C-alpha positions as CSV (number, residue, x, y, z in Angstrom):
1,M,13.8,-24.9,-158.7
2,T,11.9,-23.8,-161.9
3,E,14.0,-25.5,-164.4
4,A,13.7,-29.0,-162.5
5,F,9.8,-28.3,-161.8
6,D,9.9,-28.0,-165.5
7,T,12.0,-31.0,-166.4
8,I,10.0,-33.1,-164.0
9,R,6.6,-31.9,-165.6
10,A,7.8,-32.3,-169.2
11,G,8.4,-36.0,-167.8
12,Y,5.0,-36.8,-166.7
13,T,3.3,-34.9,-169.5
14,A,5.2,-37.0,-172.1
15,C,4.3,-40.1,-169.9
16,I,0.4,-38.9,-170.5
17,V,1.0,-38.4,-173.9
18,D,2.6,-42.1,-174.5
19,A,-0.4,-43.3,-172.3
20,Q,-3.1,-41.3,-174.7
21,A,-1.5,-42.5,-177.8
22,A,-1.6,-46.5,-176.5
23,G,-5.5,-45.6,-175.5
24,E,-5.0,-45.8,-171.9
25,V,-5.7,-42.4,-171.4
26,E,-8.6,-40.2,-172.5
27,A,-7.5,-38.7,-176.0
28,D,-9.2,-35.2,-175.0
29,A,-7.2,-35.2,-171.5
30,D,-5.3,-32.1,-170.8
31,A,-1.6,-33.7,-170.3
32,E,0.2,-30.7,-170.0
33,A,-2.3,-29.6,-167.2
34,L,-2.0,-33.1,-165.6
35,G,1.8,-33.5,-165.8
36,T,1.8,-29.9,-164.0
37,Y,-1.0,-31.5,-161.4
38,F,1.1,-34.4,-160.6
39,C,4.4,-32.3,-160.3
40,A,2.6,-30.5,-158.1
41,V,1.4,-33.2,-156.1
42,I,4.7,-34.9,-155.6
43,E,6.5,-31.9,-154.6
44,G,3.4,-31.1,-151.9
45,M,3.8,-34.6,-150.9
46,G,7.5,-33.9,-150.3
47,A,7.1,-30.8,-148.3
48,I,4.3,-32.8,-145.8
49,G,6.6,-35.7,-145.7
50,R,9.8,-33.7,-144.5
51,G,7.3,-32.2,-142.1
52,G,6.5,-35.7,-140.4
53,T,3.4,-36.9,-142.3
54,S,3.3,-40.9,-142.1
55,R,4.5,-43.0,-145.3
56,A,0.8,-44.1,-144.9
57,A,-0.9,-40.8,-145.2
58,L,1.6,-40.0,-148.5
59,L,0.3,-43.1,-149.7
60,Q,-3.4,-42.2,-149.4
61,V,-2.7,-38.9,-151.0
62,G,-0.8,-40.5,-154.1
63,I,-3.5,-43.0,-154.7
64,A,-6.1,-40.1,-154.6
65,S,-4.3,-38.4,-157.1
66,L,-4.5,-41.2,-159.6
67,A,-8.4,-40.5,-159.5
68,A,-7.3,-37.5,-161.5
69,L,-6.3,-39.5,-164.3
70,P,-9.5,-40.2,-167.0
71,I,-8.2,-43.4,-167.6
72,T,-10.3,-45.7,-170.7
73,P,-11.2,-49.1,-169.7
74,L,-8.1,-50.3,-171.3
75,G,-6.1,-48.5,-168.9
76,A,-7.8,-49.9,-166.3
77,E,-6.9,-53.1,-167.5
78,H,-3.2,-52.4,-167.6
79,L,-2.7,-50.9,-164.1
80,G,-3.6,-54.1,-162.6
81,T,-0.6,-55.9,-160.7
82,A,0.2,-59.6,-159.3
83,D,-1.5,-57.9,-156.1
84,G,-4.5,-57.7,-157.9
85,P,-6.5,-54.5,-159.7
86,W,-5.1,-50.9,-159.1
87,D,-8.3,-49.8,-157.6
């Protein structure tokens, strides 16, 4: 499991580094720590989901976890969807 966790964590970290380069996430954010955080959140969501936690509750956890991302104003602009803004 450690190898899989490390692979997934590296993917999240790379996405955060890319977002920093694009000016969407604050440049001084610790991309590796955030990658680890999101990997841990996803693992935790899987565990409680298997235990019967509702989809709605899991969605709330996922949305709340995004508050950890120090997004820039440009990043906030890019988070909108056809359904409206992310926040």
